[in-house]
C-alpha positions in Angstrom: -7.1 -2.4 -15.1 -8.6 -5.5 -13.6 -10.9 -5.5 -10.7 -10.3 -8.4 -8.2 -13.0 -10.3 -6.2 -11.9 -11.3 -2.8 -9.9 -14.1 -2.6 -8.6 -16.6 0.1 -5.4 -14.8 2.2 -3.3 -17.7 1.0 -3.9 -16.8 -2.6 -3.0 -12.9 -2.3 1.0 -13.4 -2.4 0.6 -15.0 -6.0 -1.6 -12.8 -6.8 0.2 -9.5 -6.2 3.1 -11.0 -8.0 1.3 -11.0 -11.4 1.1 -6.9 -11.0 3.5 -4.2 -11.2 1.6 -1.9 -9.1 -1.7 -1.7 -7.3 -4.7 0.9 -7.2 -6.2 0.4 -3.6 -9.3 2.2 -2.2 -10.2 5.9 -3.0 -13.5 6.3 -0.8 -12.7 5.3 2.7 -9.5 7.3 3.1 -7.6 4.9 5.1 -5.4 1.7 4.3 -7.2 -1.4 4.1 -5.8 -5.0 4.1 -5.4 -5.0 0.3 -2.9 -1.9 0.6 -0.8 -3.4 3.5 -0.7 -6.7 1.7 0.6 -4.9 -1.4 3.1 -3.2 0.7 4.6 -6.3 1.9 4.9 -7.5 -1.6 6.8 -4.8 -2.1 4.5 -3.0 -4.6 3.8 0.6 -5.4 0.3 1.7 -4.1 -2.0 4.4 -5.5 -4.8 5.0 -3.0 -6.6 7.5 -0.9 -5.0 7.6 2.5 -5.8 10.6 4.4 -6.5 9.0 7.6 -2.5 8.2 8.4 -1.8 10.1 11.2 -1.4 7.1 13.3 2.0 6.9 11.4 5.2 9.0 12.5 6.9 8.7 9.0 5.6 8.9 5.8 3.6 6.7 4.2 4.7 4.6 1.0 1.6 5.2 -0.9 1.2 7.7 -4.0 -2.0 9.8 -2.8 -4.9 10.2 -5.0 -8.5 11.1 -4.8 -9.7 11.9 -8.0 -9.0 10.4 -11.8 -6.7 12.6 -13.1 -4.4 12.1 -9.8 -4.4 8.4 -10.7 -3.5 8.8 -14.4 -0.9 11.2 -13.3 0.8 8.5 -10.9 0.6 5.8 -13.4 1.8 8.0 -16.4 4.6 8.6 -13.8 5.3 5.0 -13.0 5.4 4.1 -16.6 7.8 6.5 -17.6 10.3 6.1 -14.8 9.7 2.4 -13.9 12.9 1.7 -11.7 11.9 4.7 -9.2 8.2 3.8 -8.9 8.5 0.0 -8.9 11.7 -1.0 -7.7 12.7 2.0 -5.1 8.9 2.9 -3.9 8.3 -1.2 -3.8 11.2 -1.5 -1.5 10.4 1.3 0.6 6.9 0.1 0.8 8.1 -3.3 2.2 10.4 -1.3 4.5 7.6 0.8 6.0 5.0 -2.0 6.3 7.6 -4.0 8.6 8.4 -1.1 10.6 4.8 -0.2 11.3 2.8 -3.7 10.9 5.0 -6.4 12.3 3.7 -8.7 14.9 5.6 -7.2 17.4 4.8 -3.3 16.5 1.1 -4.4 16.6 1.2 -6.2 19.6 3.0 -3.1 21.5 0.3 -0.8 20.2 -2.7 -3.1 21.3 -1.0 -3.3 24.8 -0.6 0.6 24.9 -4.2 1.1 24.0 -5.7 -1.6 26.4 -3.0 -1.0 29.5 
């Protein structure tokens, strides 16, 4: 486990490439930029995202709020890396592209402020 201090946005892709999976935030209950950047880098993300009703489809994260849930997910990743590192990572990229590309965000903003 390594806690990473804030880094410039242009350093995030190379930083994420050095890790197999990412532990996101566990307090707020929503995706932050770190989780979205990790999805975009095709990384498996373990975090607490209970405020995800905005999304029509299943979010690609592994849900956890307590330490034992985090450990359970890590055990599953280690015991079956292909499923969790490749397949889950690919689905994370697909999900973030479908839900957070510039066109989708612009349409959402337009709808809200129209």
